[in-house]
C-alpha positions as CSV (number, residue, x, y, z in Angstrom):
1,M,97.0,78.7,111.8
2,F,96.6,82.4,111.2
3,V,99.7,84.2,109.9
4,V,100.0,87.9,110.3
5,P,101.6,89.6,107.3
6,P,104.9,91.4,108.0
7,L,103.8,95.1,108.0
8,A,100.7,94.4,110.1
9,R,103.0,92.8,112.7
10,L,104.9,96.0,113.1
11,L,101.9,98.1,113.6
12,V,99.6,95.9,115.6
13,T,100.3,95.8,119.3
14,V,101.5,92.3,120.1
15,R,101.8,91.1,123.7
16,F,105.0,89.1,123.2
17,P,108.1,90.6,124.8
18,T,110.6,90.3,122.0
19,L,108.3,90.4,119.0
20,L,109.3,93.2,116.6
21,V,108.3,92.0,113.2
22,L,108.0,93.7,109.8
23,L,109.5,95.5,106.9
24,L,111.5,95.4,103.7
25,G,113.1,92.9,101.3
26,I,114.1,92.2,97.6
27,A,116.6,90.7,95.2
28,S,119.0,92.3,92.8
29,G,117.7,92.8,89.3
30,L,114.0,93.2,90.2
31,S,114.0,96.9,89.4
32,A,116.0,99.8,88.2
33,Q,115.9,102.1,91.2
34,T,116.3,105.8,90.9
35,A,119.0,107.3,93.1
36,H,120.3,110.8,93.5
37,A,123.2,111.6,91.2
38,G,126.5,110.4,92.7
39,A,124.7,108.6,95.6
40,P,125.0,104.9,96.1
41,P,122.0,102.6,95.2
42,H,119.2,102.7,97.8
43,A,120.6,105.9,99.4
44,R,117.2,107.4,99.6
45,L,115.8,104.6,101.7
46,E,118.8,103.7,103.9
47,G,118.7,104.8,107.5
48,K,117.2,104.2,110.9
49,W,113.4,104.6,110.7
50,Q,110.9,104.8,113.5
51,A,107.2,103.9,113.6
52,K,105.1,105.0,116.5
53,T,102.3,102.8,117.8
54,D,99.9,103.6,120.6
55,D,102.2,102.3,123.3
56,E,105.7,102.0,121.8
57,I,108.2,103.1,119.2
58,R,109.6,100.5,116.8
59,N,113.0,101.0,115.2
60,I,113.8,99.6,111.7
61,M,117.2,99.7,110.2
62,V,117.2,99.8,106.4
63,R,120.6,99.1,104.7
64,G,121.9,99.5,101.2
65,D,122.7,95.8,101.0
66,S,118.9,95.2,100.6
67,S,118.5,94.1,104.3
68,A,116.2,95.6,106.9
69,Q,116.3,94.7,110.5
70,F,113.9,95.2,113.4
71,G,114.9,93.5,116.6
72,D,116.2,90.1,115.6
73,Q,114.0,89.9,112.5
74,V,115.8,90.4,109.2
75,A,114.1,91.1,105.9
76,R,115.1,91.7,102.3
77,W,113.7,94.8,100.5
78,R,113.5,96.2,97.0
79,M,112.0,99.4,95.5
80,T,110.1,99.0,92.3
81,G,108.7,102.2,91.0
82,D,106.4,103.6,93.7
83,S,106.2,100.2,95.5
84,L,108.2,98.7,98.3
85,W,108.6,94.9,98.2
86,L,109.5,92.9,101.4
87,T,110.2,89.3,102.3
88,L,111.0,87.7,105.6
89,G,112.3,84.6,103.9
90,D,108.8,82.9,103.7
91,G,109.0,82.6,99.9
92,V,106.7,85.5,99.0
93,W,107.0,89.2,98.5
94,Q,104.7,91.6,100.4
95,V,104.1,94.6,98.2
96,Y,103.2,98.1,99.5
97,G,102.5,101.4,97.9
98,M,105.3,103.8,99.0
99,K,105.8,107.6,99.1
100,L,109.2,108.8,100.2
101,D,109.5,112.5,101.0
102,G,112.9,113.3,102.5
103,D,112.9,111.7,106.0
104,K,109.3,110.7,105.8
105,L,108.2,107.3,104.4
106,T,104.5,106.5,104.0
107,L,103.5,102.9,103.2
108,S,100.0,101.8,102.2
109,G,98.1,98.9,100.8
110,G,99.1,95.3,101.2
111,D,98.2,94.1,104.6
112,L,97.7,97.6,106.0
113,E,94.2,98.8,107.0
114,K,95.4,102.4,106.7
115,P,98.6,104.2,105.6
116,V,101.6,104.2,108.0
117,T,104.2,106.9,108.2
118,L,107.8,106.3,109.4
119,R,110.4,108.9,110.1
120,R,114.1,108.6,109.4
121,V,115.9,109.4,112.6
122,G,119.5,108.5,111.7
123,P,121.9,106.8,109.4
124,A,122.0,103.0,108.8
125,I,124.3,100.9,110.9
126,A,126.2,98.1,109.1
127,R,124.8,94.6,109.3
128,A,126.9,92.1,111.3
129,D,128.5,89.3,109.1
130,S,126.7,86.8,111.3
131,V,123.2,88.2,110.3
132,A,121.9,86.5,107.1
133,I,119.6,88.2,104.6
134,P,116.7,86.1,103.5
135,A,116.9,84.7,100.0
136,P,114.7,86.6,97.4
137,P,111.6,84.9,96.1
138,L,110.9,85.0,92.4
139,A,109.3,88.3,91.3
140,T,106.1,86.4,90.5
141,E,105.7,85.1,94.1
142,R,103.6,87.8,95.7
143,A,101.2,87.5,98.7
144,W,98.6,89.5,96.7
145,D,98.4,91.5,93.5
């Protein structure tokens, strides 16, 4: 069975009606994230982000509680230095190079063939209590180094 890594699933056109799969996850304590003075943790990455593919626009909600959501898929995320770590609850972290410049987020490496740019288009919306965040894998459990 071939498993498509999370970020590739967001960017590759998939012919399943409700498939929106991808982005962001991590557990507390993995990194000391830098935040703007007086801002809550993760404030720089929180928001509603859009990624455009050839035939559609995909929306990704990134929240300060370490959850990210795209359609009915929920991931956990963490920033570690200039890397973004994501898990969809499959027991491993997907690790991407990350450059955040205001409302523009560029991800590279990992399962991506080329860098991908997302644009922040609005604020984060709170996660419903009924939506569970995947458990974080150990920091040593990575899909690749």
